N, C-alpha and C positions, 0 to 999 in steps of 0.2 A: 615598668613604667608605662602608662598608658599612652595612647596616641595624642589624647589632648594636653596630658602633662609634658610630652615631649615637644609639642608644639608651644606651648608656654615657655619651656626652656629655650627654645630656639629664638623666639621673639626677644626674650630677655636677654639674650647673648649678643644678638645681632643689633639691638638697640643701645649697645653699652650700658646695659643695666636700666634701660628706659631713660637714659640720660640725654640722648640725642633729641634734637628738637627743641631744647630749652633756650630761651633768650638768655645771654650771658655776656659779661664784659661791656656793661652799659656805660654810656658816657653822653653827656649833653654838650652841644656846639650849634650855635646859630638857629635855634629853633627846631633843632632836630634831636632826637634819640638816635645815637648809633649804637649798634650791637652785633654780637655774633649769634649764628643759629644754624644748625644743620639744615640742608635743602629738603629733607623728608626726615620722618621719625625713625626710620632705621638707615638712614643714609650717614655714613660716618663723615661725609664731607661738609666742612662749615663754611659758610659764606659770609660776606659783610652786609649787613643790612642797615637801613634807615627808616625812622619812623617821623613824618612830618606831623609836628604838633599842632599845626593849625588845622590840617584835614583829617588827620588820623590815618592816612594812608601810609602803607609799608612798601619798600622798595628794596629789591635786590640790588645792592651796588656793585659787587664783586663776586662773580660765580667762579670758583676755582677751575671747573672742568672746562669752562669756555676760555679762560686765561691760558691754560695749558693746551688748547686745542687738541684734545684726545691724547695728548702724551701722558704716560704714567706719572705720577708724583714721585719724585726721589727725595727723600728726607736726609739731609746731611747727618752723618755721625754725631756732630757736636750738637745740632738741634734735637736729635733722638735723646741725648743725654740730658739736655735741658727740659724736655718735656717729660722724661722720667721723674726728675726732681718736682715737677709742678703737677704730676700725677694727670697729665694730659693725654687722652686716649684718642681723640678726634683727629681727622685729617683736614686738608685743605686750609683755610687762613684761621690760625688758632690764637692769633695776637694781633694788635695794631697799635699805633699811636697816632694822635691827632695833633695838628698845630693849635694855638691859643685862638686864632682867627676863625676857626671853623671852615677852611677851605680845602684842606688835604687831611687824607688819612695815608699811612705807609704801612706795609706789610711785607713780610717773606712768604713765598711759595715755592715749593720745590728747590730751595736754594737760590732762588732768583728775587729780585727786588723790585717792587711795585708801588706806585703811588694811586689814588682814586682822587678825583675831584668831587668832593661832596655834594656840590650844586648840581653838576651835569651828569654825574656818575659815571664819567669818562675815567677808564683805567688804563695806565700804560707802565711799561716797564723802563726801569731806569738802568742804563748798562753798567753792569759791576763784575768785576774779575772775582767771582764768588767761588765757593757757595757763601750764601748771604745767611747770617745768623742773628737773631734778636735785634732788629733795625729798630732805632728810635730816632723819630721825626724831630728836628729842633722846634722850639716854640714859635718861631717866626716862619717856620714852614719852607726854610730855604735851603736845608741841608739835613743828611741823614746820617747818624753814627751807626755802625754795625761791626759784628765781630767776623773778623776774617782770619780764620784758623786761631792763633794766639795773639793777633795783632788787633788793634781797634783802629778802624777805618772810617774816615768821615768824607762823604761825597756830596757835592752839589746835585740839584735836580737834573743836570745834564750828564751826570756820571764823573765829572771832573773830580779827581782827589784833592781835598782840601787839607786834610790832616791825617797823618798815620802815626801811631805809637806802636812800637815792636822792638823787639830784641831778640838777636841770633841765638841766645839761650834758649834751649827748647823746655827748659823748666820755668820760664817767665811768661805770664800772659798779660793782657791788658783788657779792662772792661767787662770782663766775666766775673760772675759770682763763683766763689770757690764751693767745693762740694758740701761742706758744714753749713754754710750759710744759705745755700739752696735747699738742702735736704731738711734742716731742723730749725733755721730762723726764718724760712720763708720769704729770704731776700735773693730775688731771681735775677737783678741786674747789677753790673759792675760800673755803669757810668751814668751820670746824671747831667741834663742841659742847664744851662743859666738862663733865667727867665727871657733875657734877649738874644739867645741863640748864638752867643758869640764865644762861649766857654763851655767846657765840659769839666766836671768833677770825674776822674777815672781812677778805678782800684787796679794798682798793679800788684799782680800775685806771682810770689816765688815759692816753688813746691820743692826746693833742693833738699829739704830736711825732712821732708814727709815719707812716712813709711809707704810701702807698695805692695801690691800683689798681682797676679795675673789672672785674667778673667778669660775663660775659652770654652768653647762649645764642643765637645768630642765628636758630635755628630756631623760636624762641618770641618772635616780634618784638613781642608785646603786652606781655611782661614787662620791667619796668624792671631795667636792670642793677644789680647789687650792689655797693656802694662798701665795699671791704675794707681795712681796716688791716693792713698786713704789714711786720714789720721786716726789710727787705733787709739782707745782711751790710754792715756798716760803717755803717747807719743808726741812729737813735735807737730804744731799746727802749721799751715801755709803761713808765710811771712806777707801780710797784707799792707801795703802802702798806698797813700792817696796823692793825687797830682791834680793840680789845676792846669788845664791845658786850653790854649786859645786857638782860634782858627787862625791866628796871625803867627803861630808857631812857638809862642812863649809858653814854657812850662814852668810851674812852680810847685815845689813840694809843700804839701801840707804837714804841718807840725802836730802829729798825733802820737802821744805815749804808747806805742803798738806794743811795747814790752809788757806794761801794766795793763793795757785794754786792747787784747789782740782781736776782739771779735767786734766787728761793725755790723750793727743790726739794721741801721737805717740811715738814708740821707734825705734831706729835705731841702729843695732850693726853690725859693719862691721871691716874689718882690721884697720881702721882709729880711731876706737873708738865707744863708746856707746853715743848716743845722746837722749834727751827726749825733747819733746815738751809739755808745761804745760801752762793751762790757769787759769785765775781767774774766778770765778763764774760768773760774767757778761760778759765774754769774751772780757773786754776792754783792758786786758793786756796779751800778750803772751810771754813766755820766752822759749829759747832754752838752755838747760844745758847739760853739758859734765860731765860723771860720772867717778869719779876715781876709777878704778877696784880693787884696793888695798883696799882703806878705805871707799868707798861708798860715800863719800863727792862728792858734785856737785859745779860746777862753772858755772856762767852766761857766755854764749857765745854771746847770743843776745837777745835784748827785744824791743817789737813793742807794741805800745799802740794805741787806737782808741776810739773816744767819743761814737761810737755805739758799734761794735763788730768786732773781728777779727776771720778768719776762716783758716783751713789748707789746702795748696794746697798738695793733695796726691803725695808722691814720693819726698817731702822734709822735713826736711832739710836733707842734706849730705855734707859730706866733699869731696870735689874734691882731685884728686891725687896730686895736687901740694899744698895742705894743706889749701885751701882757703874755707870758707863756701859758699854753694849755698842753699839759702832759698827763699821764696817768700814773697812779701810785696806789699803794694800798694801806687802808688804816681800818681799824674796827673789823677785821677780817673780812674786808670788802675791797675789791677791785673799783677804785673811784677816780673820777676826773678831778684835776687840780688845775686852778687857774690862779695865776700870780703868788703860788704858794699856799693856798687854801682849798680844801676839798670842797666841791661845789654839787656832787651828787650824794645821795644819801646812804647812810648804812644799810646793807642788805641787798641793794641794787647792784649787781655784779656787772660792770663795764667790760664789754667784749672787744669793741672797736669804735672809731669814730669816722663817720661817713663825710662830714664837712663842716665848715664853720665860717660866719660871716659877721658883721656888725652886731646883729641882732641875737643870733643864736648858735649853738652847737647841735648838730644831729649826730646821735650815736646809736649803737646797737648795745643791749643789756639784756638781763634777765633777773626776776627774782625767783623764778621756777626752772630748775635745771633743764626740763624736756622743752622748754620754749625760748625763743629769742626774739625780742621785740625792738621796734624803733622808737626813739625817744628824742625829745627837743629840750635843751636847757636854754632858757631865757636868760640873756646876759644881764639883763636890767633888774629883773624881779628875783631871779634865781630859781624860778619855777621850773619843775621837771614835768614834762607831759607826754604821756604814751600815744604814739601816733599809729600804731598798728593795731588791729582788732582781735580777731579769733585766735584761740591756741594755734600755734605753730612756730615756723621759723620765718622771720621776716629780716630782710636787710635792705639797705638804701645805698643810692648814690645821689649826689647833689651836685648842681652846677648851673649857672645862669639864672639864679633865682628859682630853681625847678628842683623837684625831688621825685625820685622813682623808688617805690618801695616794691621789692620782690619778695613774693609770698608764697609759701608752701605748707600744706596741712595734711593731715592724715584723711581728710575727706576726698580730696581730690589728686588727680595725676598731675605732674608737672608744675611749673611755676606760673604764677600771674604777676605780671608786672603794672602797677598803677602809677601813672605819671600826675604830680600834683604841682599846681601853681596856685601860691597864695592859700594853700590847704584845700583848695577845690580840685577834684579830679578831671583832666582835660584829655587823657588818653589811656589806652591799655596795650598791653602786648602779651599774648599768650603763648604757652608751649604749642607745637603742633600736636594734633591728636595723637595719643599713643595707644596702641592695642594692648593695654597692659591688663593685669588682673588686680582686683582690690584686695589688698591684706586685711585680714581680719585681726586687728592689734588691740590688746587690753595693756594699758600703761598702769604699773602699780609703784607703790613705795614700800620697798622690802626691808622688813626686819628693824631691829634697832637703828640702824644708821640710815633708815629710809632710802635705801638703795634704789635708784630709779631703773625700774625693770620693765621690758616689755615681755609679753606672753603671746605666742602665736601658735594656734591650734589648727588642725587639718579643717578643711571646709567640710560641711555636713554630708556633702555627697561623696567625699572619699575617705571619711574617717572610719578606721578599722574598729572592730569591736573590742572592747575590754581597756584596761589602763594602757595609756600610751608610753612608749619609750620616750625618753627626753634627750633632746641635744642642746647643750649650752653652747652659744655662739657669741664669746666676748671678744673685745679688743684688749681691755684691761690696762692699758697705759694712759697717756696724757691725750685722750681723744675721746669723743662722746659717740656713743652708738645708739642712744635712747633719746630720740628726739621726736617730736610730734610732726614728723615729715614721712609721707608715704614712700618716698624714694628709697629709705633706709630698710623696708620690711618686703620689698618683693622676693628678695633671695630667701628670706626666713621663711615667707609663706609657701613659697614653691617646695623647700625643703619639708615644711610641716606636711604639706599634702602628700608626700611620700609615705606618711604613716607615723609622724613624730610630733611631740610638742616641743617647740624651739623656744628658749628663754635667752633672752638678750639683757644683760646686767651692767650698769655703770658703776664700778667700784671707786675706792679712794684713789686719787691721782687724776681723775677726769676732771674736764673744766666745768665752769658753770655754777660751782658750790663754794667759791672762795678760797682765798690763799691756803688755810689750814688744811682744808680737803685736799687741795692739788698737792700739798707737800707731805702728805702723811706716809708716803712711801720713800721718803728721803732714806737712804743708805739700806734699804730692803724692798726692791721692786717686786719681790715674790709673795711674802707672806701675807701682807694686807690685801694684794689683788687676789690671791686665790682663796683667802678667807671670805672675801666679800662675794665671790661666786658660790661658794658653799651656802653662805647665810641667804643669798637671793633663791637658790634652788630649795632650800628647806622651807622658806617663806611661801613660795609658789606652790609647793606640794601641799602645804596645808589649806592653801586657798582653794585648791581644787581637789577636794577629798574623793578618793575612788577613781579619779580621772587620769592620773599621772603615776608611772611606776618608778618611784625612787630607786628600785633595785637594778634598773636598766637605763643608766645615765652616761650619754657620750658628750665629748666636748670637741669643738673645732674652732680653729681661728688661723689669721695669717699675721706674720711679722711679731709684734708684741703679743697678739693673740696666739700665734703658733707657739711662741715660748710659753705662754701660760697654759696651753693645752697639753704640752709635753710635761710641764710641771705638775699638772693635775694628776695623771696616771702615775707619776713617779713618786708625789708626795701624798696623795689621797687615793690610793687604789681602793680604798673602803667605800668612796663616794662614786668615784668614776670608773666605768665599766671598759671604756675605750675612748682613743683620742686620735683626731687628725691634727698634725702640727705643721702648718704651711709657712714656708720660709722662717722658721723660728731662730730667735737669737739664743743659741745654745751656751754661749760663752760671752759675757759682756766686756771682757778685754778685748775683744775682736769688733765690737762696735764703735761707732765714731765718738770722738773727744767731745762734741758739742752737746749731745744728749746725755751721753752716759755719764760724764763727770758731773754734770748738773744735777743728776739724780743720785749717783753713788759716791761723787767725789773722785778724787785722784787715786789711781789705784795703788801708788806708791804710799799715799797717805792713810787710805782706807782699805787695805787689802782683805779684811773680814767681810766688807760688803760685797765685794766681788766673789769670794769663796762662798758665801752662803746664797748668793742668787745664781751660780753657776748650776746647770743640770747634769754636768760630768759626773760629779760625786755620787749622784743618786741612779746613774745608769745600770749598775749592776742590779739594782733592786726592782727593774722592771717587771711587773707580773701581768700586765693588762695589755691588749692589743694597742699599738701604735703604729699609725701611719706617717711617715715623714714625707712631705712634698717640697720640692725646690725647683725653681727655673734656674737652667744651667748658665744664664748671662745676667743674674742679679747681682748688680754692683753696689746695692745699699746693704742688704744682709747676703753676703757672700756665700756661695753654695758649700764652703767649707764648714758651714755652721751645721748643716744636716749630714754632710759626708763624715765629719768627724764624730758625731753623735751616733750616726750609724756603725761607725768603726769601734767606738767603745761599747756599744750594745752587743755587736758581734763577738768582740774580745770576751766579753762577760757571758757569751753563750745565750743571750736573750733575743727570742725571736721578734721581729718587727718587721715591718714593710717599708721601702723607699721608692717613691715615685719622682724621678729626676724628667723635667719637661725640656727638652731642647728649644732654644730659640726664644725662651720667655725670661723677661727680666722680674723685678720686684712687684711691678705693676702688671697684673694679668688682664690683658684686653682682647686678644684675638678671640672671636666668637667660637671658634672650633674649640678651643683651648677651655674657654668657660663651660661650655657644654660638656666636654668629656669630663673635665675636673669635678663638676658638681655631680656627674653620674657616677664618678668614682666614689666620693663621699658617700651617695646613697647606698651604693652596694656595700661599702665598708660597714656601715652603721646597720644595714640589714643582716649583715653576717653576725655581727657582734652584739646587737641589741635587739634585733626584731626576730631572729632565727631564721 
């Protein structure tokens, strides 16, 4: 590795993969755009900022280092677990909430509770018997709900406790999202304020029946192991009940058929009422229910069914001002918006999320080309759909106060640019802090018969070795996209390519952006379609670059689902793949959580063959290619047992392999020194086994 290459890797690692310095978590209030952003491009500490839309001036409202007065930040264990589910790697202020009047913001820092006056920029601490986790400011700005261990506590701005929900039973918690909801359903909260700030909807979670395991790091022998409740496929889920709790102390049970509909995907409480989205365990039925705020009774508003599974489009459902229901459903192999029971977006336009809606229009994110995401507006009167974002890239939006902010990232530029629009006219911008990044050279292709969206990254001309290049495939392979027209996704592939490889990233069946049939194509078999698509993409790219790539020297690397796919590749297709690095692989799907696994493979008692054919264990004795297993010892999502038991099976079969266990590391690898060492280990492994 050259000095310049090492410096690039260090910059990449210290900037959290060049993600620091990007404006995020945007919200409009009282003529301002509020957002979070790091204090410098390589500074992990995130502050609370405001943009004055009249003057265009930016202002740092809350500086975490100043608030802590030089004391080191101490993040509570519960907050670390919450951040793990959210894939949050920054420090400082990583979340905030606002009142509806635009007066206050509330946030937690180092387990302490703070509010910030958005007008004056004055920040003060609220006395709280912490540690404080996930504070939620009431819409009227007079109270804050927060997690205190397993209790939900509500305090006034003077610190006086107004309400507390708790239970002496250590397996019962209030106000927090359970593991499956946070990890797989993107629901990270378990309490929601009423619009008037006088009541809350609260999730009560009992984990008595949930299976468990122990998580420990042997490198720290003095620390007690963590007892983690984890719902393995086929085992019991937590029992989630809902309560309406008033600041006057009155508590009402919400009547939800949790036995039939155990998964709460979303709750939306606004002036039009309280809506819940609930799913059956197999995700084959989705119900939208409205809550009677007086009795807690619920009535069915909308039900959808699917022979495979259903998913939630973020930002839905919601009542429109005219009383019609806006939600998302699919028809004609398209994810579509539906208003009043009628689809209102055209076939072929795949809806991803809804940013906002008012009397005149709904603003949403959608795509007709899987490598791009664009912002659209649906006119409620004419039904016309208009694209609001321009150049190829990934564009998202937030709305509020008759304003819109479109965040854009492309292959041509580093970071994100935010354009603030009023009446369709740009009135302000916010940019990422300048990044000392390096420009990836990415070619996007549609590979093979299935037109697999594929990215090819080659070494820069100044570092490219002579002769055909060895190849490294870098897939995820499951229900996520890696191939998008956004530069942030290709810094790591470019760095790896510059070490003397051609890097190929391909999105196969199961990835979003191409419609329901494509996403559900790996139902009951997450192995075969995913692996076949990687091989098809590889063969196509090799044909497109005659004489430049060496199809006899192909490696594969991935993490999580990608780690599973990498291990599977050398076990099933050693004729194609010469070496693999499997990071945090799911080696046995019976050991992964109920929410994701049963959606894809069904219940193991009903579909045992689906689990048998997707496990890597029956293939272990046949390993003939170099395999490196990598796992963080504190991974509470894909437990280290997945790699340890696979290593055990390989050892019992007399199959050589390598095992790298990383002390202190969870499923999300963020410490800069670990990123540097891990990527260095990847290069050394592939140089030994591919480049000679």
